[in-house]
Legacy VTK file of the C-alpha trace (Angstrom):
# vtk DataFile Version 3.0
C-alpha trace
ASCII
DATASET POLYDATA
POINTS 69 float
0.024 -0.039 0.057
1.405 3.395 -0.770
0.232 7.103 -0.662
-2.781 7.889 -3.468
-4.137 4.249 -3.503
-7.930 4.062 -3.029
-8.986 1.295 -0.496
-11.786 -0.035 1.576
-11.193 -1.337 5.057
-12.785 -3.133 8.047
-11.581 -4.500 11.461
-10.635 -8.274 11.039
-13.590 -10.709 11.702
-16.256 -7.859 11.134
-18.931 -8.540 8.602
-19.221 -8.229 4.941
-21.376 -5.069 5.198
-18.888 -3.453 7.589
-16.333 -2.283 4.782
-15.524 1.529 4.703
-16.383 3.932 2.026
-13.745 4.230 -0.550
-10.769 5.977 1.330
-7.656 7.571 0.105
-4.301 6.402 1.711
-2.503 9.642 2.630
0.849 8.434 4.499
2.573 5.728 6.346
3.693 6.588 9.857
7.473 6.321 10.324
9.332 3.943 12.326
9.072 2.630 15.062
5.161 2.671 13.780
5.606 0.881 10.647
2.196 -0.674 9.267
0.351 2.322 10.409
-1.441 4.286 8.009
-3.291 7.520 7.732
-6.366 7.659 5.449
-9.043 10.118 4.348
-12.292 8.431 5.029
-15.887 10.250 5.103
-14.154 13.836 5.477
-11.914 12.736 8.562
-8.406 11.185 8.846
-8.547 7.384 10.203
-5.643 5.559 11.278
-5.544 1.825 10.134
-2.745 -0.995 10.343
-1.766 -3.796 8.515
-2.306 -6.294 11.286
-5.701 -5.465 12.620
-7.772 -4.475 9.256
-8.363 -6.122 6.239
-7.624 -3.906 3.181
-9.197 -4.156 -0.185
-7.408 -2.038 -2.948
-9.746 -0.554 -5.078
-7.115 1.236 -7.296
-3.466 1.135 -7.017
-0.340 2.999 -8.518
0.980 -0.561 -8.927
-1.783 -1.338 -11.298
-0.815 1.767 -13.348
2.610 0.268 -13.785
1.455 -2.923 -15.355
-0.529 -1.635 -17.780
2.374 0.585 -19.363
3.746 -2.373 -20.931
LINES 1 70
69 0 1 2 3 4 5 6 7 8 9 10 11 12 13 14 15 16 17 18 19 20 21 22 23 24 25 26 27 28 29 30 31 32 33 34 35 36 37 38 39 40 41 42 43 44 45 46 47 48 49 50 51 52 53 54 55 56 57 58 59 60 61 62 63 64 65 66 67 68
């Protein structure tokens, strides 16, 4: 995941209806807090992490690189 990606997220073990609205990844916190991400969701900044949240990539800059050939 990197800044600019469009994602949806939910805490692990929550139901399928609990996914967030589309959210923009703003930045990753620097060490010692690696794996913590600041995202813009529904008009507020949220903090999520790689360990306690399921993350669904809706768009990614990595997808753009693969289509360039």
